[in-house]
Structure formats: C-alpha cells, structure tokens
N, C-alpha and C positions, 0 to 999 in steps of 0.2 A: 529541206529534206532531200538527200541524195539516195536514190535506190542503190542497193548492193545485191550481190548474189550469194546465196547459201546453197549447200548441197546436203543430201542424205543418201543413205544406201538402202536399196531394196532389190531383192532378187538378183544380187550380184551386180547390179547396175548403179551408177551414180546419177542421181536425179537433181536437176537444178531448180531452185526457187528464186525468182526475182522478188526482193523484199523491199517494201515501201513502208517505212516506220515513221510515225509522228515524231516531231522534234521536241519531245518531252522526256527527260531522263527520270528514272526511278518509278515509273508507272507501269502497271500491267494493263494492256489494251485489249479490247475485244478484237478477235482475229477473223479475217476473211480470206479463204483460199479461193483463188480465181482460176478458172479453167477455160482455155481457148477452145475454138471449134476445130472441125476436121481439116481446115486449111493450115493449121499450125501457126496462126498469126500471133506470135508472142509480142511483137512491137505494138500491135494495136491494143494490147491490154494495158499499156502504161497509162493512158489517159484516165480511165475509170479508177485504176489503182491509185494514181496520184491524188485524184479528187477525194477518194475515201480516206486516204492517209491524212490529207489536210484537214479532215473533219474528225480525226481522233481514232481511226481504225488502223490496226496493223494488217497490211495486205500482202499476200504471198501468191505470186503468179506461178502456177505449177507447170513445169515442163514435162508433163506425163508421157509425151512421145519419146523421151529419153529411154524409157524402159524397153521400148521395142525398136529403137533406131528408126522411127518413122518421121517423115517430113510432112506428109499430108496423107489423109486416109480416105479411101473409097469404101463402098459398102462392104466389100469382102474383108478389107483390113479391119473395119470396125467390128464386124461379126467375129473375126478371129481374135482380136486383141482386147475387146471390151472387158473380159474378166480380169486380165492382167493390169489393165489401166485402173480398174476398180480397186484392185489390191494396192496399186501405187498410190491412189488417193487415200485409201485407209492409212497407209504408212506415212503419208504426208501429214495427215491429221495428227498422228502419233508424234511426229517430229515437231510440228508447230506447237502442240500443246505443252511441250517441254521447254520451249524457248522462254528466256527470262522476261521478255517484254510482253508475254501473252498471258491473259487471264484464261486458263484452260476450261473454265465453265462457260465461256462466251465465244464459241467458234461457229462460223457460218460459211456457206459456200455460195459462190457467184459463178454461174456457168453460162456459156454461150454455145448454142447449138449442140454439137456432140458433148461439149463440156457441161451443158445443162442436163443432158441425159445421164451423164456420169454422176453429177452432183445429186440429182434426185434419186438415183439408184442407191448411192451411198447413204443418203439421208434416210432411206427406207429401212436400213438395217443398222445404222450407226447412231446410238443414243447421244453421242457427243455433239452432234450437229443441232444447233438451235434454230437455224433459219436458212432458207435457200431462196436466191433470186434466179429465176429461170428466164433467160433471154432466148426466145424462139427455139426452145427445145421440147422436151416431153419426158414422160415416164415410160420406159419399155413395158410392153404388155406382159412380158415374162416375169416382171418383178412382183406380180400379184402372187406368185408361188412362194416368194421369199420375204415379202414385206413383213416387218415386225412393228413398224411405227412410221409416223411421218411428223415433220415439224412444220411450222408456218412457212408458207410459200408465196412469193410474189411472181405472178405469171405475166410476162410481157411478150407479145407476139404480133406479127403483122398479118392482117387479113388476106393479103395477096402473096403470102409466102409460098413459093413453088418448090422449095427445098425441103422444108419441114412444114407440112400443111397445118393450117390453123386448127384442124380437127384434133391435133395432138394437145393443144391447149385446153380444148373442151373436154377431152378424155381425162386429163389431169384434174380439171375442175370437178368432174363427177366423182373421181376417186377421193378427192379431198372432202367433198361434201358428204359422201357416204361414210367416211371415217370421222366426220365432225372436226376436221383439222382447219384451223384458221388460215385464210388465204386472201390475197388481193389479186385482181386480174385486170389488165388493160389490153384491149385489142386495138391496134392502130389500123384504121380502115384503109389507108393508102400505102401502107408499108409492105415491103417484101421481106426477104431474108436478110435483115440488117436494117438499122435505123440511121437516118442522117438528119441534119438540121434541127428543126424544132422538135421532131419526134425523139431524136437522140438526147437532146437537152431534157425533155420531159421524162424520158426513161431513166436518165441518171438521177434526176431529182427524186423520182419515185423510189429508186433503189436506195438512195441515201436515207430518205424518210423511213423506209421499211426496216433497214438495218438499225437505225436509231431506236425505233419502236421495240424491236425484238432482241436487241443486244444491250438495251438500256444504256446507250452511250449519250 
C-alpha cells in the first residue's frame, strides 16, 4: 500500500488529502478521515493511517489548514478559523463519500487535539458520521447550542495533559452519558499531551478495536 494524494475544492481553495487505501481492488471500504492538531503535523499522521489501512480501512488525512493558509494555530487563529475548518471537514466528508473505494454509510473521524475538537463538533451536526476517536481533545462548550446528535465516541486522554486539561474528557463523558450515546474512555495516568511507547501502542489498539466495532469491519 503506497499512500497517494487527492484534492478537492472548497471555498475557492484546493484542499489536500493523504490517502491510505487497502490493497484490495473492487471493494468498498469503511472510511476514516483523520485530522491533525494545532501544530499541523501531517507527517505524524502517517503511522496510525497506515496501521488502519492495513486492517481494511480507507484513511484520508485532511490538510484542513490549506483552507486558511495556516501552518500552525495559536488560540486566536483557532477562534478565528474554527468555523471555516468545520466547513472544510464537512466538504471533505462529501468528497470522501463519493469516492469509488468508500462505503458512504460507514464514515468515521479520527482527531488529535484541535482535530478532535473539530471531529466532535462535526459529528454533533453531521448524521453521516458513524463514530469518532478523540485523542486528547474535547467538545467545545458552544456546541451545546448547535448539537443535533452524537455518535459513539472513544475518548483517549492523558491525566497530566497541560495543553488540553483532562477535564475536557470528563465534560465530554457527561455530555455522552446525558444523551445516552455509547462511548469508551481511557485516561492514561502518566501521559501528557501526546502518547509514546506502551501508551501509544495501547491507544492505537483501542482505536482499531473501536473502529472495527462501530464500522463493522
């Protein structure tokens, strides 16, 4: 499996997708759109994307910063650009669901930090999303005004996260429980904002198992 790049247009901008497709012709695969964090680390997304593709998922790493010409985002940039990145993700789902290798009824989101906030926000209004894996992100408090629904969520967070406090995970947990939405949650007691070593391996396995369960792969 060799990754390749695809593009789509939104808001007059060309948006890139790094595509990781299983080596099986003639099938429609469950799709996962993956979103990086505020640091814009596209290269770091290749490892989890490759793992998931090797297990039968079509994975698309979304370069949503292309919409705003951003390389990394501070709090002000996030506040300013969050709505347009949300629209970019919505249009990415529309693009991915039309791809010939994708089963449009099985689309999920995988978000890291800022990417998890975007993923959960989109899933709160987009009925096409079947599942979300949230790596050390959260659900913006403002989304309670717009939320129409939610899908099953896997919450993975570090207890010692100083960038996105673990309270964000517990807030999301309360929202999901209040709305009777299925979820799984694992808090890593010694982890900060990002996982390494055994924690990273465990998080990847939990992600794979969760997507298998909720995308019927």
